[in-house]
DRENVEXGU-966392 format. One record per atom (N, C-alpha, C): atom name; x, y negated, z. Coordinates in pm, whole numbers, plus 50000, padded with zeros to 5 digits. Layout:
@name = CA	u = X	v = Y	w = Z
...
END
This chain:
@name = N	u = 50083	v = 50119	w = 50000
@name = CA	u = 50000	v = 50000	w = 50000
@name = C	u = 50087	v = 49875	w = 50000
@name = N	u = 50029	v = 49766	w = 49958
@name = CA	u = 50098	v = 49639	w = 49948
@name = C	u = 50072	v = 49554	w = 50072
@name = N	u = 50177	v = 49498	w = 50127
@name = CA	u = 50161	v = 49404	w = 50237
@name = C	u = 50092	v = 49279	w = 50186
@name = N	u = 50018	v = 49211	w = 50273
@name = CA	u = 49948	v = 49088	w = 50240
@name = C	u = 50006	v = 48975	w = 50323
@name = N	u = 50037	v = 48865	w = 50256
@name = CA	u = 50091	v = 48747	w = 50320
@name = C	u = 50002	v = 48628	w = 50290
@name = N	u = 49966	v = 48555	w = 50394
@name = CA	u = 49895	v = 48429	w = 50379
@name = C	u = 49985	v = 48322	w = 50437
@name = N	u = 50001	v = 48213	w = 50362
@name = CA	u = 50077	v = 48099	w = 50413
@name = C	u = 50008	v = 47971	w = 50369
@name = N	u = 50018	v = 47869	w = 50451
@name = CA	u = 49955	v = 47743	w = 50416
@name = C	u = 49932	v = 47656	w = 50537
@name = N	u = 49836	v = 47565	w = 50522
@name = CA	u = 49809	v = 47469	w = 50628
@name = C	u = 49661	v = 47463	w = 50663
@name = N	u = 49639	v = 47436	w = 50790
@name = CA	u = 49510	v = 47401	w = 50844
@name = C	u = 49517	v = 47250	w = 50862
@name = N	u = 49430	v = 47174	w = 50793
@name = CA	u = 49443	v = 47029	w = 50787
@name = C	u = 49323	v = 46962	w = 50854
@name = N	u = 49347	v = 46904	w = 50970
@name = CA	u = 49242	v = 46836	w = 51045
@name = C	u = 49221	v = 46694	w = 50991
@name = N	u = 49098	v = 46647	w = 50996
@name = CA	u = 49066	v = 46511	w = 50952
@name = C	u = 49094	v = 46408	w = 51060
@name = N	u = 49080	v = 46450	w = 51186
@name = CA	u = 49090	v = 46353	w = 51295
@name = C	u = 49122	v = 46424	w = 51427
@name = N	u = 49131	v = 46345	w = 51533
@name = CA	u = 49166	v = 46402	w = 51663
@name = C	u = 49057	v = 46494	w = 51718
@name = N	u = 48934	v = 46476	w = 51678
@name = CA	u = 48828	v = 46567	w = 51721
@name = C	u = 48852	v = 46707	w = 51668
@name = N	u = 48891	v = 46718	w = 51540
@name = CA	u = 48921	v = 46849	w = 51484
@name = C	u = 49046	v = 46909	w = 51547
@name = N	u = 49145	v = 46825	w = 51576
@name = CA	u = 49265	v = 46874	w = 51646
@name = C	u = 49225	v = 46934	w = 51781
@name = N	u = 49136	v = 46867	w = 51852
@name = CA	u = 49091	v = 46916	w = 51982
@name = C	u = 49024	v = 47052	w = 51970
@name = N	u = 48949	v = 47074	w = 51863
@name = CA	u = 48884	v = 47203	w = 51840
@name = C	u = 48989	v = 47311	w = 51820
@name = N	u = 49090	v = 47283	w = 51738
@name = CA	u = 49198	v = 47379	w = 51715
@name = C	u = 49267	v = 47412	w = 51847
@name = N	u = 49303	v = 47311	w = 51921
@name = CA	u = 49375	v = 47331	w = 52048
@name = C	u = 49290	v = 47413	w = 52145
@name = N	u = 49162	v = 47384	w = 52151
@name = CA	u = 49073	v = 47454	w = 52244
@name = C	u = 49065	v = 47604	w = 52215
@name = N	u = 49065	v = 47642	w = 52089
@name = CA	u = 49037	v = 47781	w = 52051
@name = C	u = 49158	v = 47860	w = 52001
@name = N	u = 49270	v = 47794	w = 51979
@name = CA	u = 49382	v = 47859	w = 51911
@name = C	u = 49443	v = 47975	w = 51989
@name = N	u = 49470	v = 47959	w = 52116
@name = CA	u = 49536	v = 48066	w = 52192
@name = C	u = 49458	v = 48197	w = 52185
@name = N	u = 49329	v = 48190	w = 52203
@name = CA	u = 49246	v = 48311	w = 52198
@name = C	u = 49246	v = 48373	w = 52057
@name = N	u = 49238	v = 48287	w = 51957
@name = CA	u = 49240	v = 48333	w = 51818
@name = C	u = 49371	v = 48407	w = 51787
@name = N	u = 49482	v = 48350	w = 51829
@name = CA	u = 49613	v = 48413	w = 51805
@name = C	u = 49620	v = 48547	w = 51879
@name = N	u = 49579	v = 48550	w = 52004
@name = CA	u = 49583	v = 48674	w = 52083
@name = C	u = 49500	v = 48784	w = 52018
@name = N	u = 49378	v = 48752	w = 51978
@name = CA	u = 49291	v = 48852	w = 51915
@name = C	u = 49348	v = 48900	w = 51781
@name = N	u = 49401	v = 48807	w = 51703
@name = CA	u = 49454	v = 48845	w = 51572
@name = C	u = 49577	v = 48934	w = 51585
@name = N	u = 49668	v = 48899	w = 51673
@name = CA	u = 49789	v = 48980	w = 51691
@name = C	u = 49758	v = 49121	w = 51741
@name = N	u = 49643	v = 49139	w = 51804
@name = CA	u = 49603	v = 49271	w = 51854
@name = C	u = 49534	v = 49357	w = 51748
@name = N	u = 49504	v = 49301	w = 51632
@name = CA	u = 49434	v = 49374	w = 51528
@name = C	u = 49524	v = 49481	w = 51465
@name = N	u = 49467	v = 49597	w = 51433
@name = CA	u = 49544	v = 49698	w = 51359
@name = C	u = 49590	v = 49639	w = 51225
@name = N	u = 49715	v = 49658	w = 51193
@name = CA	u = 49768	v = 49611	w = 51066
@name = C	u = 49825	v = 49471	w = 51067
@name = N	u = 49811	v = 49399	w = 51179
@name = CA	u = 49871	v = 49266	w = 51189
@name = C	u = 50019	v = 49284	w = 51219
@name = N	u = 50104	v = 49244	w = 51125
@name = CA	u = 50249	v = 49252	w = 51143
@name = C	u = 50299	v = 49127	w = 51214
@name = N	u = 50250	v = 49011	w = 51170
@name = CA	u = 50285	v = 48886	w = 51238
@name = C	u = 50177	v = 48783	w = 51208
@name = N	u = 50163	v = 48687	w = 51300
@name = CA	u = 50060	v = 48584	w = 51286
@name = C	u = 50104	v = 48464	w = 51367
@name = N	u = 50109	v = 48347	w = 51303
@name = CA	u = 50143	v = 48225	w = 51376
@name = C	u = 50068	v = 48106	w = 51318
@name = N	u = 50030	v = 48017	w = 51408
@name = CA	u = 49970	v = 47889	w = 51373
@name = C	u = 50044	v = 47787	w = 51458
@name = N	u = 50124	v = 47702	w = 51393
@name = CA	u = 50211	v = 47611	w = 51466
@name = C	u = 50194	v = 47468	w = 51417
@name = N	u = 50210	v = 47371	w = 51508
@name = CA	u = 50202	v = 47231	w = 51467
@name = C	u = 50319	v = 47196	w = 51374
@name = N	u = 50294	v = 47100	w = 51288
@name = CA	u = 50398	v = 47048	w = 51200
@name = C	u = 50436	v = 46908	w = 51250
@name = N	u = 50514	v = 46836	w = 51175
@name = CA	u = 50548	v = 46699	w = 51210
@name = C	u = 50430	v = 46604	w = 51201
@name = N	u = 50327	v = 46643	w = 51129
@name = CA	u = 50204	v = 46567	w = 51117
@name = C	u = 50107	v = 46618	w = 51223
@name = N	u = 50060	v = 46533	w = 51315
@name = CA	u = 49974	v = 46581	w = 51425
@name = C	u = 49840	v = 46638	w = 51380
@name = N	u = 49803	v = 46619	w = 51253
@name = CA	u = 49677	v = 46670	w = 51203
@name = C	u = 49692	v = 46801	w = 51126
@name = N	u = 49816	v = 46846	w = 51107
@name = CA	u = 49841	v = 46962	w = 51021
@name = C	u = 49907	v = 47074	w = 51101
@name = N	u = 49858	v = 47196	w = 51080
@name = CA	u = 49910	v = 47316	w = 51143
@name = C	u = 49959	v = 47411	w = 51034
@name = N	u = 50076	v = 47470	w = 51052
@name = CA	u = 50128	v = 47569	w = 50958
@name = C	u = 50074	v = 47706	w = 50997
@name = N	u = 50022	v = 47776	w = 50899
@name = CA	u = 49965	v = 47909	w = 50921
@name = C	u = 50045	v = 48011	w = 50841
@name = N	u = 50092	v = 48116	w = 50908
@name = CA	u = 50165	v = 48225	w = 50844
@name = C	u = 50112	v = 48357	w = 50896
@name = N	u = 50062	v = 48440	w = 50805
@name = CA	u = 50005	v = 48568	w = 50840
@name = C	u = 50072	v = 48679	w = 50757
@name = N	u = 50090	v = 48794	w = 50818
@name = CA	u = 50142	v = 48911	w = 50748
@name = C	u = 50065	v = 49032	w = 50797
@name = N	u = 49996	v = 49098	w = 50704
@name = CA	u = 49921	v = 49218	w = 50735
@name = C	u = 49977	v = 49334	w = 50654
@name = N	u = 49968	v = 49453	w = 50708
@name = CA	u = 50031	v = 49571	w = 50649
@name = C	u = 49968	v = 49616	w = 50519
@name = N	u = 49842	v = 49578	w = 50496
@name = CA	u = 49775	v = 49621	w = 50373
@name = C	u = 49649	v = 49537	w = 50351
@name = N	u = 49593	v = 49542	w = 50231
@name = CA	u = 49472	v = 49463	w = 50202
@name = C	u = 49353	v = 49495	w = 50292
@name = N	u = 49336	v = 49623	w = 50329
@name = CA	u = 49223	v = 49657	w = 50416
@name = C	u = 49234	v = 49589	w = 50551
@name = N	u = 49354	v = 49589	w = 50609
@name = CA	u = 49374	v = 49522	w = 50739
@name = C	u = 49348	v = 49373	w = 50727
@name = N	u = 49393	v = 49313	w = 50617
@name = CA	u = 49371	v = 49170	w = 50596
@name = C	u = 49222	v = 49139	w = 50583
@name = N	u = 49152	v = 49221	w = 50506
@name = CA	u = 49008	v = 49198	w = 50488
@name = C	u = 48931	v = 49216	w = 50620
@name = N	u = 48969	v = 49315	w = 50699
@name = CA	u = 48906	v = 49332	w = 50830
@name = C	u = 48930	v = 49210	w = 50918
@name = N	u = 49051	v = 49156	w = 50911
@name = CA	u = 49083	v = 49034	w = 50985
@name = C	u = 48992	v = 48919	w = 50939
@name = N	u = 48982	v = 48900	w = 50809
@name = CA	u = 48899	v = 48792	w = 50755
@name = C	u = 48753	v = 48809	w = 50799
@name = N	u = 48703	v = 48931	w = 50796
@name = CA	u = 48565	v = 48957	w = 50838
@name = C	u = 48546	v = 48925	w = 50986
@name = N	u = 48642	v = 48967	w = 51070
@name = CA	u = 48632	v = 48940	w = 51214
@name = C	u = 48633	v = 48791	w = 51240
@name = N	u = 48724	v = 48722	w = 51174
@name = CA	u = 48738	v = 48578	w = 51197
@name = C	u = 48611	v = 48503	w = 51156
@name = N	u = 48550	v = 48543	w = 51046
@name = CA	u = 48430	v = 48473	w = 50998
@name = C	u = 48319	v = 48470	w = 51104
@name = N	u = 48307	v = 48576	w = 51182
@name = CA	u = 48203	v = 48581	w = 51283
@name = C	u = 48247	v = 48545	w = 51423
@name = N	u = 48372	v = 48503	w = 51437
@name = CA	u = 48427	v = 48475	w = 51570
@name = C	u = 48397	v = 48332	w = 51615
@name = N	u = 48422	v = 48307	w = 51741
@name = CA	u = 48410	v = 48171	w = 51794
@name = C	u = 48503	v = 48077	w = 51718
@name = N	u = 48628	v = 48122	w = 51696
@name = CA	u = 48724	v = 48042	w = 51618
@name = C	u = 48668	v = 48011	w = 51479
@name = N	u = 48619	v = 48112	w = 51412
@name = CA	u = 48568	v = 48094	w = 51276
@name = C	u = 48454	v = 47994	w = 51269
@name = N	u = 48363	v = 48003	w = 51364
@name = CA	u = 48251	v = 47909	w = 51365
@name = C	u = 48295	v = 47768	w = 51404
@name = N	u = 48383	v = 47759	w = 51503
@name = CA	u = 48425	v = 47627	w = 51553
@name = C	u = 48510	v = 47552	w = 51450
@name = N	u = 48588	v = 47626	w = 51371
@name = CA	u = 48680	v = 47560	w = 51277
@name = C	u = 48634	v = 47566	w = 51132
@name = N	u = 48512	v = 47610	w = 51109
@name = CA	u = 48463	v = 47629	w = 50972
@name = C	u = 48474	v = 47504	w = 50886
@name = N	u = 48459	v = 47387	w = 50945
@name = CA	u = 48463	v = 47263	w = 50868
@name = C	u = 48603	v = 47205	w = 50848
@name = N	u = 48704	v = 47270	w = 50902
@name = CA	u = 48840	v = 47220	w = 50890
@name = C	u = 48902	v = 47273	w = 50761
@name = N	u = 48967	v = 47185	w = 50687
@name = CA	u = 49025	v = 47221	w = 50558
@name = C	u = 49137	v = 47323	w = 50572
@name = N	u = 49135	v = 47419	w = 50482
@name = CA	u = 49242	v = 47518	w = 50472
@name = C	u = 49308	v = 47508	w = 50334
@name = N	u = 49439	v = 47508	w = 50334
@name = CA	u = 49515	v = 47508	w = 50208
@name = C	u = 49606	v = 47630	w = 50212
@name = N	u = 49553	v = 47743	w = 50170
@name = CA	u = 49622	v = 47871	w = 50184
@name = C	u = 49660	v = 47931	w = 50049
@name = N	u = 49768	v = 48003	w = 50049
@name = CA	u = 49807	v = 48089	w = 49939
@name = C	u = 49815	v = 48231	w = 49993
@name = N	u = 49757	v = 48326	w = 49920
@name = CA	u = 49757	v = 48465	w = 49962
@name = C	u = 49827	v = 48549	w = 49856
@name = N	u = 49921	v = 48632	w = 49899
@name = CA	u = 49996	v = 48721	w = 49810
@name = C	u = 49975	v = 48864	w = 49857
@name = N	u = 49945	v = 48952	w = 49764
@name = CA	u = 49933	v = 49094	w = 49798
@name = C	u = 49793	v = 49149	w = 49785
@name = N	u = 49697	v = 49066	w = 49750
@name = CA	u = 49560	v = 49116	w = 49730
@name = C	u = 49538	v = 49151	w = 49585
END
């Protein structure tokens, strides 16, 4: 199987969206890293206070899709749904 890599940015419009990310990020990272097939997962601040760098590595497309499905219905997914994502995915 092919590993799947997602890289890009989570781009907040304002400090309210930043507060949403900060409020929910630790739990989101913990849950994601515990998923079967998650090789690595990080969401880190950049030099721009509104932008977060996102880097994900999953062992195969099925694990990545399961992650995406879980996130869509999670507290993180609902709370951050309106925040812009600029992602590139390789391996699907």
